[in-house]
N, C-alpha and C positions, 0 to 999 in steps of 0.2 A: 370822279365815279371809276369803278372798276370795270375795265372793259369786260365784253362779253366772254372772250376765247378765255381771258385769264380766270373768270369765274368758274367756267365749265372743268379748266384744267385742275383748279381747287377742289370742286367737289368729286372729280373723278378719282385724285388722289386721297381724299377722305374716304370714300368708298372702298377703295383697293385695301388701305390700311386697316379698316374696320375688317374686312373679310380676313385679311393676314391676321390680324390679332384673335380673331375668333377662332381660325383653325391652328394657332400657336398654343392654346388652353383645351387640350382634348380632356374630356370626362370620361365616366365610366360607360357612358352611352355610346363611346366609340369604338367599342369592340367589334371586332369583325363580324359580318354578318353569319358567317359559318358558325364561329364559335358560339355565339348568342342562340341561334337556332339548335346548337346541339344541346346547350345548356338547358334551354326551355323544355326540348324533348324528354331530357333526363329528368328535369324536375316534374315534368307530367306524369311520367312513368312513377316518380316516387308518391306523387300525390294519389294516383290509385292504388298501391300499395297500402298508404297510411290508411286510406278510407276502407280498405278490407282487412286491417287490422295487423296487417304483416310488418310490423315495426323494423325489423330486422332487415328485412329487403328493402324497405322505404329508406332508412338510413344509409344503404349503402349508394341508393339511386342518388338521393339528395347529396351526397358525400361525393359522387363522381360529378354530379352538377355544378358543384363548387371547384371541382378541380379545373373545370372548363372557365367559368366564369363566377366569380364570388358574389352572389345577390344576398342582400339581407334578408330576403324571404326564404331561400333556401337554407340560410344558416338556423333562421328561425324553427324551420320544418325540421331541421338537424336537431335542434334542441329539444322540441316537443318528442321526437323518437326516443332520444335517450332518457326523456323523463317516464316514458310509457315502458320503456325498459328497466326502470329503477335504478338506472345510473344517474343519481341527482346531481352528484358532485360535477360530472364532464356536462350536464344540462346546464347548470349555474353558468359556466365557463362560456358556453356558445351563448347563452341567453345575455349575457353582458356583452359579448362580441356583437351580438345583432344589434343591442341597444345602439352602441357606439357607431357602428356602421350606418345604421339606418337614420340616427341623426345628423351625420356627416351627407349623406345621400339626400336627405330631404332639404337642406339648403337651396339645392337647385332643382329637386325633383320632390315636391310636397306630398306626394301620394305616399311616400316612405314615411312620413310621421306617423300614420295608422300601425307600421309595422313596427316601430320604435315604442308606441303606447302599448301594443298587444305583449311585446316583449317583456317591457319594465313590469306589467301586471303579472304575468307569469313567472317572472325572475321572482317577484317579491312571495309568491305562494310557493316557488320549489326551494328558496332557501329556508323556509321552515322544516323540510325534510333533511337538510345536510348540517353538519357541525362544521366550525372554523378551525384552523390551525395555525400559529405562527411561527415560524421556524427560523430561530436565530442561530448563526453559526459563528463561534468564538473561535479566534486564532485560525483563520481558515488558511491552507496554503493554496499555492497557484493549481495545483491538480487536484483539489477538493471537488468532489462532487456529492450533492445531496438528493438523495432517494425518498418520496413519500410513497410508500408501497413501491410498486414496479414503476412508477413515474421519476422521471429524474426532474428535479425542480431548478429552474433556471436561476442562476445568482440574482438576477434583479428581482426575484419573488422572495428571496431570503428575507424574514422579517415581517413580510405582507401576510395579510391573511388570506388563506386560501381555502376553498370549500372541499370538505372530504365526507365520503359516505360515512353514516353513523356505524360504530363498530370498533373491532380492534385496528388501530392504525399504526404500522411500524414506520419510523424514520431511520434511515441509515446515512451513513457518511463515509465515502471512500477515498483514499489517497492512491491514484494509480492503480484501480481496481483491486486495492486490497482494504478491508473492512477495518475502520480505526475506530469507530465508535456506533451505537444505535441505541433507540430508544423506542419503547412500546407503549402506547398509551389507549385510553378508551374513550372514544367520542360518543357524545350524544347529540341526537338531533337538535338544533337550536342551540347549541352550547358551543362557547369558544375554550380553546386552550392553548398555552402556549408552551413551545419544547425550545429547551437550549442544547444545542450540540457543541460539546467542547473538543476541538480538534488538538489533540498532544502534539507538542512539538518535540523533534529528536533533543531526549534530555542525556543521553549516556551511549554506551556501546555495551554490548552484551560479553561479560565475561567468558571466555571460551576455557576449556579445558588447560592447565598448565603444560607447558613443554616440558620434556626431560631435558635437563642438562647434565652432562657429565662434568663433576669437576675434579680433576686429577690433582690428587695430593701432591706438594713437592717432596714428600718424604718417603715416598715409593722408590725411588729409585735409590735413594741411599740405602732404605732398608734392604733391598734386594743385593746391593754391593757389599753390604756387612754379612747378609746371610751368605753370599758367595765365598767370601773371606772366609767366613767361619768353617763352612764346610770343606773348602780347600786345605785350611791349616789342620782340620782334622784329619782328612785324609793322608796328608804329608807326613804330619808327626805320627799318624797311627803305624805307617809304613816303617817308617823310623823305628818307632817303639818295637815293632814285630822284627825286624832284621837284628834289632840289640837283643832283643830275648833269645832268637834263634842262635846268635854268637856265644852268649853266656851258655846255653845249652850244652854246646859243642865244647866249650873251655871247663864247663863245672860238670864232670861224670857225677853221677847218683846225685845232684842238687847241691853240692858243696863247693864253692868257690873260694879261691884264694885272695888274700886281701890285695894282690895285685889286680885284682878284675873290680876293685870298688869304685874307680872312675867308671868302669862302663855300666856298672850297676846303676851309678848316680845318673848318668846320660839316659839309661833305657828309662827310668822312672821320669826323669824331665820330659822326655818325648811323650810320654803316656800321659802325663799332668796335661802337657800343652795340646795334646790330642783332644783331651777331655774339655778342655777350655776352649778349642775351635768348634768342638761339637754343640757345646752351650751357646756359644755366640751365634753358631750358623742357625741353630732352631729359633733364638731370639729374633734374629734378622728375618727369618721366614715368617714367623708371626706376626712382626711388626709391619712387613711390606704387604701380608694378606690383609691385615686390618685397615693400613691406609688405603689400600686399592678399594675395600668393600665402601669405606666412607667416601671415597670419591665418585662412586656411583650410585649415591642416593640420590632421590628426585628432589630437584630445585625447583620449586614454584616461581614462576615467572608470568606476571599478567602480560595478554596477548589479547590485541582488538583486531578483529576481523571485519571491522567497518560496518557491521549490522546493527543498525539502529532498533531501541527498544521500543517494541510496538504495544500499545496499553488499548485493550477493549472496554471502552465505556469511559464516562466521566468520573473524576475522583470526588 
């Protein structure tokens, strides 16, 4: 038989363990008294505005209540306000959240079963007022962001059905805040639509304007040298020819020269011929150097990459 003292010790230990275990698993009911009171006060304010038909004011009150403590009933009334304001797609999201939360709370607090049932019934009716789209993103980049209207779509929702209000819906994708593709569709109430956005990968570089590159011909300097020699020869032999002519004029009065002056006459003619040849060579060299210089300064097309990737708006 177990001694009485030992039995009392075992019983006391079990009670303490049970109390400790109970306090180690807090539920949503363990919210602070102050926060719960504030949430109830804002919820009551929202109910008053809702009954008065002030759905915008009621929406703000219920949202402020949820900011303090997220109760399934508060979220249910947020959905009802959104539905009254014809924001059906947002209402569907709130109804779905209400159903999920209320069912989770109902495990320990059965009173939330009615909340889940009411939200499910109203959700089914509201879904008839919206369309659904599924956005598939092909080849997304790490920085890719997808927007449905002005609302950014979480990557976890890519490919999933999401509710949208009937009418024109614009879906866009951006990489680092730069638009890369978009699609606009018309969605009818109760209809489903699938959208594929193809994110283009960098496929090349943008060709930029060709750079001007001077290609100096190797024949420019030789041509200049030939021209210089030709002009120099022309000047030298022209001077010699002029001096020879002056000597002949002094030795041959009245234009008649003796035979003894034949060598001087031949020399003068040679000088004149060489001067003419030098002039011709100089002119040819100047012309050639000018032509080679002009050809060397023609624009040479050379591809250049500035590292900018080609951006394509819209799928192919």
